[in-house]
KOLZA-874204 format. One line per 4 residues: number of its first residue (from 1); their letters; for each residue x, y, z of N, C-alpha, C. Coordinates in pm, whole numbers, plus 50000, padded with zeros to 5 digits. Layout:
BEGIN
NUM) A) X/Y/Z/X/Y/Z/X/Y/Z | ...
//
This chain:
BEGIN
1) MIHR) 50085/49880/50000/50000/50000/50000/50088/50124/50000 | 50065/50214/49910/50142/50339/49903/50064/50446/49977 | 50132/50512/50066/50063/50612/50147/50017/50729/50064 | 49909/50791/50106/49847/50898/50028/49940/51018/50008
5) QVLS) 50027/51049/50108/50117/51162/50090/50219/51134/49981 | 50260/51009/49967/50353/50974/49859/50285/50995/49726 | 50161/50951/49714/50086/50970/49591/50067/51117/49560 | 50034/51196/49663/50010/51338/49641/50134/51408/49589
9) RAAL) 50248/51379/49651/50371/51446/49609/50412/51401/49470 | 50393/51273/49440/50427/51224/49306/50339/51290/49202 | 50211/51305/49233/50120/51369/49137/50158/51514/49115 | 50191/51583/49224/50228/51723/49211/50359/51738/49135
13) AALL) 50454/51649/49160/50580/51655/49086/50558/51637/48937 | 50470/51543/48901/50442/51521/48759/50374/51643/48699 | 50287/51705/48778/50213/51820/48728/50306/51939/48704 | 50398/51961/48799/50481/52080/48794/50621/52052/48737
17) LVGF) 50645/51926/48698/50773/51887/48639/50889/51918/48731 | 50875/51881/48860/50978/51907/48960/51076/51791/48965 | 51208/51819/48960/51310/51717/48975/51373/51727/49112 | 51466/51635/49142/51515/51633/49278/51666/51637/49292
21) ACKR) 51740/51542/49236/51882/51537/49271/51966/51474/49162 | 52098/51513/49162/52198/51446/49082/52255/51334/49167 | 52259/51211/49114/52305/51095/49192/52442/51049/49146 | 52527/51018/49242/52658/50963/49210/52640/50819/49166
25) TGDT) 52702/50780/49056/52686/50644/49005/52770/50547/49085 | 52717/50424/49101/52793/50319/49166/52792/50322/49316 | 52722/50421/49377/52719/50431/49522/52582/50397/49575 | 52576/50355/49699/52449/50340/49769/52451/50428/49891
29) AGAP) 52332/50460/49942/52324/50547/50058/52368/50472/50182 | 52380/50546/50292/52420/50486/50418/52319/50385/50466 | 52363/50302/50559/52277/50195/50610/52157/50253/50680 | 52037/50194/50660/51917/50245/50726/51922/50221/50875
33) GSTA) 51840/50299/50947/51832/50283/51091/51755/50158/51127 | 51758/50122/51252/51686/50004/51300/51538/50020/51278 | 51469/49913/51235/51326/49922/51210/51246/49915/51338 | 51300/49858/51440/51232/49857/51569/51330/49817/51677
37) AADN) 51322/49883/51789/51409/49850/51900/51363/49718/51962 | 51452/49658/52043/51422/49526/52099/51298/49528/52187 | 51270/49640/52251/51156/49646/52341/51028/49692/52271 | 51028/49692/52137/50908/49725/52060/50848/49859/52104
41) PVVA) 50915/49970/52078/50870/50099/52130/50739/50146/52067 | 50672/50231/52139/50553/50298/52088/50598/50407/51993 | 50547/50407/51869/50589/50506/51770/50488/50618/51752 | 50365/50597/51799/50262/50700/51788/50145/50662/51878
45) TLNG) 50060/50761/51905/49936/50733/51976/49820/50793/51899 | 49706/50726/51905/49586/50774/51840/49472/50766/51939 | 49425/50884/51981/49315/50892/52079/49345/50808/52202 | 49472/50817/52248/49511/50749/52370/49554/50605/52352
49) QNID) 49541/50549/52233/49580/50411/52208/49717/50407/52140 | 49803/50316/52186/49939/50309/52134/49946/50238/51999 | 50039/50287/51916/50079/50215/51794/50226/50183/51812 | 50259/50053/51819/50398/50017/51843/50469/49982/51713
53) ATAL) 50601/49967/51721/50682/49945/51602/50643/49817/51529 | 50611/49713/51605/50574/49586/51541/50446/49601/51460 | 50348/49670/51516/50223/49692/51445/50245/49776/51320 | 50330/49876/51332/50359/49963/51218/50423/49884/51105
57) ESWI) 50524/49806/51135/50596/49736/51029/50514/49621/50972 | 50426/49565/51052/50332/49466/51000/50238/49531/50901 | 50194/49653/50934/50102/49726/50845/50171/49761/50714 | 50301/49798/50722/50375/49834/50601/50392/49712/50510
61) KEDL) 50393/49595/50568/50423/49467/50503/50575/49450/50499 | 50624/49360/50583/50766/49349/50614/50856/49334/50491 | 50822/49244/50400/50911/49221/50286/50919/49344/50196 | 50804/49405/50170/50802/49525/50088/50882/49636/50156
65) YKRE) 50865/49648/50286/50936/49750/50362/51087/49733/50349 | 51134/49608/50365/51278/49584/50358/51333/49616/50220 | 51258/49582/50115/51304/49615/49979/51305/49766/49958 | 51207/49833/50016/51193/49977/49995/51305/50056/50063
69) VGDK) 51347/50013/50182/51443/50092/50259/51584/50034/50255 | 51604/49924/50185/51732/49854/50192/51853/49938/50159 | 51843/50032/50064/51960/50111/50027/51941/50259/50058 | 51850/50290/50149/51822/50430/50180/51895/50474/50306
73) APGE) 51926/50603/50310/51990/50661/50428/51890/50670/50543 | 51939/50681/50668/51848/50686/50783/51741/50794/50773 | 51776/50912/50718/51677/51018/50707/51562/50980/50616 | 51593/50911/50507/51487/50868/50415/51403/50757/50477
77) VYDL) 51468/50669/50555/51393/50565/50625/51296/50629/50724 | 51344/50733/50793/51258/50804/50888/51135/50862/50817 | 51156/50927/50702/51043/50984/50627/50943/50876/50588 | 50992/50762/50543/50903/50652/50506/50822/50602/50625
81) RVQA) 50886/50594/50740/50816/50546/50859/50710/50647/50904 | 50741/50776/50897/50641/50876/50934/50523/50872/50837 | 50552/50857/50708/50445/50845/50610/50360/50721/50638 | 50427/50613/50678/50354/50491/50710/50266/50509/50833
85) IDGM) 50317/50581/50933/50235/50611/51052/50112/50690/51011 | 50131/50791/50926/50017/50870/50878/49914/50782/50809 | 49964/50693/50723/49872/50605/50651/49798/50511/50743 | 49869/50459/50844/49808/50368/50940/49701/50441/51022
89) VDER) 49730/50562/51065/49634/50644/51139/49511/50672/51053 | 49534/50711/50927/49422/50739/50837/49333/50617/50820 | 49395/50501/50805/49319/50378/50785/49232/50348/50907 | 49287/50367/51026/49210/50339/51147/49097/50440/51165
93) LLTA) 49124/50566/51138/49020/50668/51150/48907/50643/51051 | 48944/50607/50929/48843/50581/50826/48758/50459/50862 | 48822/50355/50912/48747/50236/50952/48650/50267/51065 | 48696/50346/51163/48608/50382/51275/48490/50465/51228
97) AATK) 48516/50562/51139/48407/50647/51088/48308/50565/51007 | 48359/50473/50926/48270/50390/50844/48184/50300/50932 | 48245/50242/51035/48169/50156/51127/48057/50234/51194 | 48089/50356/51237/47988/50441/51301/47875/50475/51206
101) AGTN) 47908/50489/51076/47806/50524/50976/47733/50400/50923 | 47773/50281/50969/47707/50159/50927/47740/50116/50785 | 47865/50145/50742/47906/50107/50608/48051/50059/50611 | 48109/50030/50496/48250/49989/50491/48337/50109/50453
105) PDQY) 48468/50102/50479/48556/50217/50455/48555/50267/50311 | 48556/50176/50212/48558/50220/50073/48432/50298/50038 | 48317/50247/50080/48191/50314/50048/48181/50447/50122 | 48229/50449/50246/48225/50573/50324/48308/50681/50254
109) LTDR) 48429/50643/50208/48516/50739/50141/48453/50787/50011 | 48393/50696/49935/48327/50733/49810/48214/50831/49836 | 48134/50803/49938/48020/50891/49969/48066/51029/50013 | 48172/51035/50095/48220/51165/50144/48285/51246/50031
113) VKAL) 48356/51179/49940/48415/51249/49826/48304/51307/49738 | 48199/51228/49715/48086/51274/49632/48019/51395/49697 | 48012/51396/49829/47948/51508/49900/48027/51638/49886 | 48157/51628/49858/48238/51749/49841/48203/51824/49713
117) GPVS) 48143/51755/49617/48106/51818/49491/48222/51828/49395 | 48198/51876/49274/48305/51886/49173/48406/51995/49205 | 48524/51984/49148/48627/52087/49163/48580/52213/49092 | 48584/52325/49163/48533/52452/49107/48643/52527/49032
121) DDEI) 48601/52620/48949/48697/52706/48877/48780/52789/48975 | 48717/52830/49086/48790/52908/49187/48902/52826/49249 | 48877/52697/49275/48981/52610/49331/49097/52593/49233 | 49065/52580/49105/49168/52565/49002/49254/52690/48995
125) KQFF) 49191/52806/48996/49266/52932/48989/49351/52952/49114 | 49295/52918/49230/49370/52933/49355/49495/52846/49354 | 49482/52722/49306/49598/52634/49299/49701/52690/49202 | 49657/52737/49088/49748/52794/48988/49823/52913/49046
129) DQNR) 49752/53002/49114/49815/53122/49170/49916/53085/49279 | 49881/52987/49362/49970/52947/49472/50099/52882/49421 | 50092/52817/49306/50208/52744/49253/50270/52813/49131 | 50233/52938/49109/50278/53009/48988/50430/53015/48977
133) SRLP) 50498/53033/49090/50644/53047/49084/50713/52916/49047 | 50644/52803/49058/50704/52673/49028/50672/52627/48886 | 50597/52706/48814/50561/52673/48676/50650/52750/48580 | 50656/52708/48453/50734/52783/48354/50686/52927/48344
137) PDAT) 50775/53020/48312/50739/53162/48307/50622/53192/48213 | 50609/53113/48105/50502/53141/48008/50376/53059/48034 | 50367/52993/48150/50250/52910/48180/50125/52996/48196 | 50014/52945/48145/49886/53015/48158/49786/52924/48228
141) LEAY) 49687/52986/48291/49584/52910/48360/49510/52819/48262 | 49482/52869/48144/49409/52790/48045/49487/52664/48007 | 49617/52677/47993/49699/52562/47951/49708/52455/48060 | 49701/52497/48186/49718/52403/48296/49587/52364/48364
145) AARI) 49476/52425/48326/49350/52405/48397/49309/52258/48405 | 49318/52185/48292/49274/52046/48290/49360/51959/48382 | 49494/51982/48379/49583/51903/48464/49561/51936/48612 | 49541/52065/48641/49517/52105/48779/49386/52044/48829
149) KSHL) 49283/52047/48745/49155/51989/48785/49170/51841/48815 | 49240/51769/48730/49262/51627/48753/49339/51603/48882 | 49440/51685/48906/49518/51673/49030/49431/51697/49152 | 49351/51803/49150/49266/51835/49265/49160/51728/49288
153) ESQR) 49109/51671/49181/49013/51562/49196/49077/51442/49265 | 49204/51417/49232/49275/51304/49295/49301/51329/49443 | 49297/51457/49484/49321/51492/49624/49194/51493/49708 | 49076/51474/49647/48951/51476/49722/48951/51378/49839
157) PDKV) 48998/51252/49820/49000/51162/49935/49085/51214/50050 | 49193/51288/50019/49276/51345/50125/49198/51445/50208 | 49108/51520/50143/49027/51616/50217/48940/51547/50320 | 48885/51433/50280/48802/51355/50373/48886/51309/50492
161) REEL) 49007/51259/50464/49094/51212/50571/49135/51327/50663 | 49160/51445/50605/49197/51560/50687/49084/51599/50782 | 48961/51587/50736/48846/51616/50822/48841/51518/50939 | 48869/51392/50911/48868/51292/51018/48979/51317/51120
165) RKDA) 49089/51373/51075/49202/51399/51164/49175/51517/51258 | 49085/51607/51221/49066/51730/51299/49027/51702/51443 | 48948/51600/51466/48901/51571/51601/48981/51461/51670 | 49086/51413/51603/49167/51305/51660/49291/51362/51729
169) KIDV) 49333/51299/51835/49456/51339/51904/49567/51244/51858 | 49661/51297/51781/49765/51216/51719/49902/51268/51763 | 49986/51183/51815/50122/51220/51853/50219/51123/51787 | 50308/51174/51702/50414/51093/51642/50536/51106/51732
173) LIQP) 50583/50994/51785/50684/50994/51889/50825/50966/51839 | 50839/50909/51719/50974/50881/51671/51042/51012/51629 | 51172/51017/51645/51249/51137/51615/51335/51115/51492 | 51360/51220/51414/51444/51204/51295/51589/51180/51334
177) PRAN) 51662/51100/51255/51805/51083/51281/51879/51211/51248 | 51988/51233/51319/52069/51353/51295/52213/51310/51264 | 52267/51370/51161/52407/51345/51126/52496/51449/51193 | 52612/51407/51234/52708/51498/51294/52801/51551/51184
181) VDAT) 52761/51662/51123/52836/51720/51011/52892/51855/51054 | 53021/51874/51036/53085/52000/51075/53037/52114/50985 | 53003/52225/51048/52957/52344/50975/53077/52431/50941 | 53165/52378/50854/53286/52450/50815/53276/52487/50667
185) GPSR) 53302/52613/50637/53294/52660/50499/53238/52800/50494 | 53229/52857/50375/53169/52990/50361/53027/52991/50417 | 52992/53098/50487/52861/53100/50551/52794/53236/50536 | 52662/53230/50553/52578/53349/50557/52487/53339/50678
189) GPAN) 52447/53453/50732/52358/53453/50846/52435/53463/50976 | 52364/53487/51087/52431/53506/51217/52508/53382/51260 | 52628/53403/51312/52711/53291/51357/52645/53216/51472 | 52561/53284/51551/52496/53221/51666/52349/53188/51638
193) APVT) 52313/53174/51510/52174/53142/51475/52135/53007/51536 | 52010/52994/51581/51967/52867/51642/51956/52751/51545 | 51950/52780/51416/51940/52675/51315/52052/52693/51213 | 52123/52584/51186/52229/52585/51084/52186/52497/50967
197) LIEF) 52191/52551/50848/52160/52478/50725/52291/52454/50651 | 52334/52328/50644/52457/52293/50571/52417/52239/50435 | 52472/52299/50330/52441/52260/50192/52562/52192/50129 | 52541/52070/50075/52642/52004/49992/52595/52013/49848
201) SDYQ) 52681/52069/49762/52635/52099/49627/52745/52079/49524 | 52705/52082/49398/52791/52057/49282/52756/52164/49178 | 52857/52241/49135/52828/52356/49048/52778/52318/48909 | 52795/52193/48868/52744/52151/48738/52610/52078/48748
205) CPFC) 52563/52051/48867/52439/51976/48886/52318/52066/48860 | 52231/52032/48765/52115/52118/48736/52017/52127/48853 | 52010/52022/48934/51919/52024/49048/51973/52115/49159 | 52106/52126/49167/52165/52219/49263/52129/52363/49225
209) KRAE) 52136/52392/49096/52098/52525/49050/51950/52551/49079 | 51867/52449/49061/51724/52464/49086/51696/52489/49234 | 51782/52438/49321/51761/52455/49464/51800/52594/49515 | 51885/52664/49441/51938/52791/49489/51831/52896/49522
213) PVVK) 51727/52914/49437/51623/53012/49474/51555/52980/49606 | 51536/52852/49635/51473/52813/49762/51565/52848/49878 | 51695/52824/49861/51791/52859/49967/51786/53009/49994 | 51780/53088/49889/51775/53234/49907/51645/53276/49975
217) QLMQ) 51534/53210/49940/51407/53240/50006/51414/53209/50156 | 51481/53099/50189/51495/53063/50331/51575/53167/50407 | 51682/53218/50347/51763/53320/50413/51684/53448/50432 | 51595/53478/50339/51510/53596/50352/51401/53575/50458
221) KYPN) 51351/53452/50467/51243/53422/50561/51294/53418/50706 | 51419/53371/50726/51474/53356/50861/51605/53435/50874 | 51602/53566/50857/51727/53642/50854/51804/53640/50986 | 51734/53621/51097/51799/53623/51228/51811/53484/51291
225) DLRL) 51754/53384/51228/51745/53252/51289/51817/53142/51211 | 51870/53174/51094/51927/53070/51008/52067/53108/50962 | 52158/53013/50976/52294/53028/50923/52313/52924/50813 | 52356/52967/50696/52382/52880/50582/52531/52856/50569
229) VYRN) 52570/52730/50555/52710/52693/50533/52718/52612/50404 | 52804/52653/50314/52819/52585/50184/52940/52492/50187 | 52917/52365/50141/53026/52269/50128/53019/52202/49991 | 53133/52158/49941/53143/52106/49805/53127/51953/49800
233) MPLD) 53053/51908/49698/53042/51765/49672/53042/51744/49521 | 53156/51765/49455/53161/51749/49310/53145/51601/49271 | 53052/51575/49180/53029/51439/49131/53112/51421/49004 | 53237/51381/49022/53334/51383/48912/53292/51298/48793
237) ALHP) 53230/51183/48818/53193/51095/48708/53082/51155/48622 | 52998/51235/48683/52887/51298/48610/52923/51435/48556 | 53000/51510/48635/53024/51652/48604/53174/51681/48606 | 53241/51666/48496/53388/51676/48493/53444/51814/48526
241) RARA) 53360/51919/48520/53411/52053/48552/53369/52101/48691 | 53296/52019/48763/53247/52061/48895/53362/52081/48994 | 53463/51993/48989/53575/52004/49082/53656/52132/49056 | 53684/52161/48930/53759/52283/48897/53681/52407/48941
245) AAIA) 53551/52404/48923/53468/52516/48966/53471/52532/49117 | 53465/52419/49190/53469/52424/49336/53602/52481/49385 | 53712/52438/49321/53844/52488/49358/53850/52639/49334 | 53799/52684/49220/53799/52828/49190/53717/52905/49292
249) AVCA) 53605/52846/49338/53521/52914/49438/53594/52927/49571 | 53674/52825/49607/53755/52833/49729/53853/52950/49717 | 53910/52967/49599/54005/53077/49578/53936/53212/49580 | 53814/53218/49529/53737/53342/49537/53708/53375/49683
253) DQQG) 53684/53273/49763/53658/53293/49906/53779/53355/49975 | 53900/53316/49932/54021/53371/49992/54032/53522/49972 | 53964/53573/49868/53966/53717/49843/53832/53782/49879 | 53752/53713/49961/53628/53771/50011/53517/53783/49908
257) KFWE) 53522/53699/49803/53423/53710/49696/53349/53578/49673 | 53340/53496/49777/53282/53363/49755/53141/53367/49700 | 53051/53437/49768/52909/53428/49730/52884/53489/49592 | 52957/53595/49559/52942/53653/49425/52990/53554/49319
261) YHDK) 53102/53487/49348/53156/53389/49253/53066/53266/49246 | 53017/53221/49359/52923/53110/49368/52803/53135/49276 | 52748/53258/49282/52633/53290/49197/52670/53291/49050 | 52790/53340/49019/52837/53340/48880/52844/53198/48824
265) LFDN) 52894/53105/48905/52907/52967/48858/52771/52905/48830 | 52676/52926/48917/52544/52868/48894/52472/52938/48778 | 52498/53065/48760/52435/53137/48648/52494/53095/48514 | 52612/53034/48516/52681/52998/48391/52724/52851/48393
269) QGAL) 52632/52762/48429/52668/52620/48443/52725/52559/48314 | 52684/52610/48201/52731/52554/48075/52865/52605/48030 | 52925/52695/48106/53054/52756/48067/53146/52757/48189 | 53213/52643/48214/53301/52632/48330/53442/52588/48290
273) ADSD) 53484/52624/48169/53623/52598/48128/53717/52688/48209 | 53845/52655/48207/53941/52735/48284/53936/52883/48246 | 53921/52909/48119/53915/53049/48074/53790/53118/48128 | 53680/53043/48138/53558/53101/48194/53577/53132/48342
277) LDKY) 53640/53040/48415/53661/53062/48558/53747/53185/48581 | 53848/53205/48497/53933/53325/48508/53852/53451/48476 | 53766/53442/48375/53687/53559/48335/53592/53602/48447 | 53528/53505/48511/53434/53540/48619/53509/53606/48735
281) AADL) 53630/53558/48761/53712/53620/48866/53746/53764/48830 | 53784/53786/48705/53817/53922/48660/53695/54012/48668 | 53579/53959/48629/53455/54038/48634/53425/54087/48776 | 53467/54008/48875/53438/54043/49014/53552/54118/49082
285) GIEA) 53656/54149/49006/53768/54225/49062/53862/54142/49148 | 53863/54012/49126/53953/53923/49201/54094/53933/49142 | 54194/53948/49226/54332/53967/49179/54379/53840/49108 | 54421/53854/48984/54446/53740/48896/54563/53653/48942
289) GAFK) 54674/53715/48985/54791/53638/49023/54764/53548/49142 | 54704/53604/49245/54674/53526/49365/54571/53417/49334 | 54478/53450/49246/54374/53354/49208/54437/53234/49136 | 54530/53261/49044/54595/53154/48970/54679/53067/49063
293) TCRS) 54754/53132/49154/54838/53057/49248/54753/52967/49337 | 54644/53022/49383/54554/52946/49471/54497/52824/49399 | 54458/52839/49274/54396/52729/49200/54493/52613/49177 | 54621/52641/49171/54721/52536/49148/54778/52480/49279
297) DPAT) 54737/52536/49390/54789/52493/49521/54719/52363/49564 | 54791/52255/49591/54728/52129/49634/54641/52145/49759 | 54673/52242/49843/54595/52263/49966/54453/52307/49934 | 54437/52375/49820/54303/52420/49782/54215/52302/49745
301) EARV) 54268/52211/49663/54191/52092/49629/54167/52006/49752 | 54261/52009/49846/54243/51932/49969/54120/51979/50046 | 54092/52109/50039/53970/52160/50104/53845/52103/50039 | 53845/52097/49906/53732/52038/49834/53719/51891/49868
305) NSDA) 53833/51821/49873/53832/51679/49906/53780/51655/50048 | 53810/51746/50139/53763/51734/50276/53611/51744/50282 | 53555/51836/50205/53410/51848/50197/53348/51720/50142 | 53406/51670/50033/53353/51549/49970/53360/51429/50064
309) AAAR) 53468/51421/50142/53482/51312/50239/53375/51322/50348 | 53345/51444/50390/53240/51465/50491/53105/51423/50436 | 53082/51450/50308/52956/51409/50244/52944/51257/50242 | 53053/51189/50205/53050/51042/50203/53028/50985/50344
313) AAGL) 53094/51046/50443/53080/50999/50580/52936/51015/50630 | 52866/51114/50576/52726/51137/50614/52630/51050/50534 | 52684/50965/50443/52600/50873/50367/52537/50934/50243 | 52588/51048/50196/52528/51113/50080/52574/51047/49951
317) NGTP) 52484/51038/49854/52522/50987/49722/52464/51071/49610 | 52417/51191/49642/52361/51278/49540/52358/51422/49587 | 52344/51512/49492/52336/51655/49523/52211/51714/49460 | 52158/51822/49519/52202/51883/49644/52153/51804/49764
321) AFFV) 52222/51822/49875/52179/51761/50001/52198/51865/50111 | 52104/51869/50203/52104/51971/50308/52088/51905/50444 | 52146/51968/50546/52125/51925/50683/52073/52043/50764 | 51955/52027/50821/51895/52129/50907/51922/52086/51051
325) NGIL) 52020/52148/51114/52064/52104/51247/52087/51953/51249 | 52144/51901/51140/52177/51759/51132/52071/51672/51069 | 51951/51727/51043/51842/51650/50983/51853/51661/50830 | 51860/51546/50763/51882/51546/50619/51756/51584/50542
329) VSGA) 51772/51677/50448/51672/51708/50346/51743/51688/50213 | 51705/51584/50139/51780/51545/50020/51710/51589/49893 | 51787/51653/49804/51735/51689/49673/51686/51833/49666 | 51645/51872/49545/51591/52006/49521/51444/52005/49563
333) RPIE) 51417/52046/49684/51285/52034/49745/51214/52169/49753 | 51081/52167/49760/51008/52292/49781/51039/52350/49918 | 51014/52478/49934/51052/52547/50057/50985/52486/50179 | 50866/52430/50161/50793/52372/50275/50869/52255/50338
337) DFTR) 50947/52182/50258/51022/52069/50312/51135/52115/50405 | 51174/52241/50394/51273/52297/50484/51208/52368/50603 | 51103/52445/50576/51044/52526/50683/50983/52439/50792 | 50935/52320/50757/50875/52237/50863/50980/52197/50965
341) WIDQ) 51104/52170/50919/51210/52134/51013/51265/52257/51083 | 51282/52366/51009/51335/52488/51070/51241/52537/51180 | 51111/52541/51149/51014/52586/51249/51012/52493/51369 | 51025/52362/51345/51028/52266/51455/51150/52287/51543
345) ELAA) 51264/52312/51479/51386/52336/51555/51377/52465/51637 | 51319/52568/51578/51302/52694/51651/51208/52675/51769 | 51099/52601/51748/51005/52577/51857/51070/52497/51970 | 51152/52398/51932/51218/52316/52034/51316/52398/52117
349) KGNA) 51372/52502/52058/51466/52588/52130/51395/52706/52196 | 51262/52708/52188/51186/52815/52251/51186/52943/52171 | 51217/52934/52043/51221/53052/51956/51102/53051/51862 | 51043/53167/51842/50949/53183/51731/51030/53242/51617
353) PAPK) 50994/53211/51490/51066/53272/51378/51071/53422/51392 | 51189/53480/51391/51203/53624/51411/51160/53700/51287 | 51101/53819/51304/51062/53898/51186/51183/53951/51114 | 51162/53987/50988/51272/54045/50910/51313/54177/50970
357) S) 51444/54203/50969/51492/54330/51018/51475/54435/50911
//
């Protein structure tokens, strides 16, 4: 059984043509976390009743679960388990509601979806407006209306489930795994910010470029609460110029021009020859002699290698990859996939998101 949130995200990705990550060939992710502790811990509660790890994994179907998570990193295993908890809770709530109504779950869901009525033009326009920034610049409501309507119709059952959840008391008790990754590298934001976002990226990776606007939005949204640290993870087999670009960016950092040079590289992903790297440095007023010396210095490449080694130690096999106070967010994700963790971290530290200065 595929959980409804997985289906929803897949449908939305297909609708909006969203991609996720550049993957290193020949590698697998880090070993997954334990599926259940020896004492069979409680992973969630629903209206005061416990859901334990054994019940959860039985619901997922053990063999399918093992195949699904066998090569995934602990953070991805955690996401799958939380999605499974959501699905298990939804199934129990739906069964209880159907029993109370004197029918079966499938018929109850069909009846409640029918009661919602057809998708309206206002709903289609609202969805289009809310997702406008994720669509091509020349996208029009007329061109996307049919696809949006189909997508919203597929989400009708989720609306029914959300209604059932409103009166339920649900607590998810499992915690996300955290990687111990050093926040060393060029940074933006307050040094004492309560949340640190570490980015591992590759200057030739198209998904890394796609992630950059979201990173900038996050820095604007949390100007006093978020520190961004950039680290290199060049995928040499896929992107032969990524390492040279990373080395050049390290040299730009030595002259206080890292972020300007970083933006130049992403803006010109198709032009990263040595002559291009020199030209971008000249455009930014970087002193040519020192820049050339730095690029040929083995210590500079050693810095890039150190970043790449840290990425491997954290179990990464693709870019971009982010750690929010050690919690992995993998791939070019929408801003909501970051804000849910950032807001949770701020709440745990007793902070509300600070307003923009």
